Phi, psi and omega in degrees: 000134184283165179294329179296320177291323178298322176297320180297315177298323181289341181271355180302313179300326177289326175298310178300322177296318179296318178297321179296322176294324179293327182273350185299316179298325180289320177296326181291339181267355179275132181295143178084354181267145180290134177278144179287144181292156179299143182295147177280142179298127182290144179284141179295126181280158176294127184299139179271136180284129182291337183267000179072032183265023182280344181230153174303320179293320178299323181292313183294315179292321180295317180296314179299317181295318181293316184285333177293330178276359179084008180270076183290340178295316176288322180297332183289341180286353180266002183254139176265080181226155178272354180287153181225157172065227187296324181297317179294320179293321178296320179294323176299318178296318179298316180298322180295319180295318180295315181293323186289337182251330189250332186293130175299147182282083180222041183295332180293336183270358178287140184296139175251022183255143177304327182275356182081186181283338181056035178282330177260103182295332181285330179235072184294338179272009176242145178226134182275124178272320181175179181235130176250150186249131179226189178295332178272004178114203181270140180236129181276133177264113186236138171253147186231140179276120188239137178272113181257027177059262182296321183281350183081197180272124180231157179263129179226155174297129188289161182290329176296323179288322183291331178292332183271354188288312183302321177294323179290325180296321184291336185259003181288123178214033181287158179286118177271147179294338178294331181278339185267315183270161178299154185296324185290334176285333182271323184275332182285125182235143171238117186058041178062022178242129180303151185292328182293332176288323173299319181292323179295324180289309190268349179235313184294311181299309176303322181296317179296321179296319178294323177298319177297328176295317176294323177296321177298319177297312178302317178295325180291319174297320180294317179297318176301315179300317183291320183291321185277318189270311185277315183263350180066028182271173179283349180101171180234053185293329183264358184263129180264119184294312180242089176293168185304319179298319178297321179297322175295322178293322173297324177296318178297320178295324179294322177296317179292324177297321178295320181292331180281335183266333186245138178275118183237153172305158184299318181294322175297317177296322176302313181297313183290324175299317177297318177299317179294324179289322179295318178299316181298315182296312180296316181293321179293319178297314177300316181295321178295322175298316176297324176296321177298322177294322179291321177293324178299313178299318180299313181294321181298317182297319180292323180290325179296328178288335179254168177281061180225036181296327181292346183281351180298325177293327175291326176295321180296316177294318178297318176301316178299318179293318178298315180297321177297319177293321180296317179295320180294320178296319177299320177296319178295318176297323177294315176304315178299323179295324181274012175077022180273136179290127183271357180297315178297319178298316180293322177297316176297326175295320180294317176295319180293324178297320180294318180297317181293319179297318179290324180287327181255038186297315180292323178294317178294325177300316179293322180294316177294320174300321177294321176298318179293324177295320183288311186283329176281348177062037178296327175208162180228160176293129180099354182278150178261114187233168170234117184246102185066245178256007182258132176240133176180192186252131179285123178257331181201136175246106183259184179289324186258325186214168176239134183260129183235130176267115183283173182290335175270018170072014172274163182251127179241126178254120179248128176301141184293335174294328177286331181292343180283344184246012181239160176284136180238120182238124181254112176289323185289343183277357180290133178279336176204161188250146184269118175259113187215067176273152175246119183257124178259119177258146180296159185286352175278357179289130179274167179297322178295317175299325180295315178304315183296320180293316183294318179294322179295318179293319179301315180296320178300313180295321179294327181282339182285125181288343183273344183272131178295148181299144177089042176290157183238125176229116187220148167289110191281305183190169173270101185281174181296332185239344188203174170267110188272126179247124182264129172247122186229115181204159177246136182245135178271119179214154180281329177207181184297322183295314180296324176296319178300320179295317180294321178300316179299315179296321183288320180295320178295320177295325177294319177300318179295324176296321177295314182289329177292330181275001180081011179262173180229146176280128187285151170251149179303128181225162180212135181261125181238132180260126182246135178278139182270342180256188177213171181289164179296328181299337181242015184240055176069017178075024180281153181293159184296329182292333182272356183279125183296148176298137180290148176251125184261140176227146183268127178239119181266114181264119180253136179240127178269126179255124178282130176283144181283000000 
């Protein structure tokens, strides 16, 4: 939220208060309504200085504005001096020349508080504006808070500073831009800005930027020549020697160099110093963003060589977060350069972060779940898995969800947050497959036939190169329908499809062993005894003694069970 919006919100109580005052006379005339108490006498406010000398920044800017317009009489009122008349005006002019040529361009960092910056605890009523260098060394430019009785407390240039100004003024001999450029470029102004500054902004800076581009191409060709001819390399045709951020940094350095070589007014130097600083901040932020992209590509290539392809999505998220932090950090540095208090911005960031976290709780849960899946290597793209009751192949592990291609070829997207609470079974992660068929032989199988079947299956498994050493083939038990033979072995296969092929060959070989021994695979059967006679009650009413004894005969009912 901008400062303007904050001010508007802060004015809400004043609006309501004003509405109450407007309605108070009407309410006082209504019968039965409580009358408002008489207003309390307002406290006398501190008188405001007409020259804006209530803050250090106001004093410096007001003095520079008055002196730049040639109004030395008003400029002298910003000085804490005993001189009067022409002597005070002369001192004000000398101070303006010194500040205009020697003072560092840091007007944005001057305190705008009536109490000053309070950096010096021993002298709380003094504020350091800057340091100028002369033949006698460095001189501190200090403004001091002075109590002027009727005018109140105002900030003025201190007497100690004013004492050092005349010697520095006498030695100033820097090259002025007025002596270099034509007079019409200096005197012609647009919006109170000299014409040469407009030309420098809209023509000079783009020209310097284009020249840095030409320099980058020349350096690139030189590097290609060295790589191909002298070092025998493939060249650097795709590598940019001077990317756009580096060219902007060079542009800022050129601006700084020009400020050191040419004498410009203080406000002009402040403008160009601010332009150079903004260019440095933007170019550095841009360069760091490009570096994060380069590191992401490098890390992605390394992860693609390893089974970490799913981590590329996390790298993309991490790069986005880092880029956002870099841009925000650059924005904070720019605000700090312009003298904005960063406490409110950081507090707003904290409140906004909490609001975003609460609003995107489920999304963050899925993102964290996706990160745990990737870094714990719970599953990989291409694996055949079982998630809960779903069986399929993993096609993509995203930040929010995981995409699985089911057996019926439909696509199922499961939120990563849910994957942390369900059973996850990976069929593709098996190092070997379990072969465990139960062979049922009929009860007519003899012991000799059983020995032949067991020996044949053991030899079959031992001959197979895919079966792990030490298979187990045993007569397990006498089942309700058959003699059950257990086969227990592990098969080495690359995937499930190959295992099914090997299992098919082994099962066919087991059938051949059973047939070669003369035995038969049993089918589920059940024996039912049926009576041939009936009771006397249903036999023509004959007495029970005359009813013949029932004859029982065995009937074997066979039921065929279809294998799944």
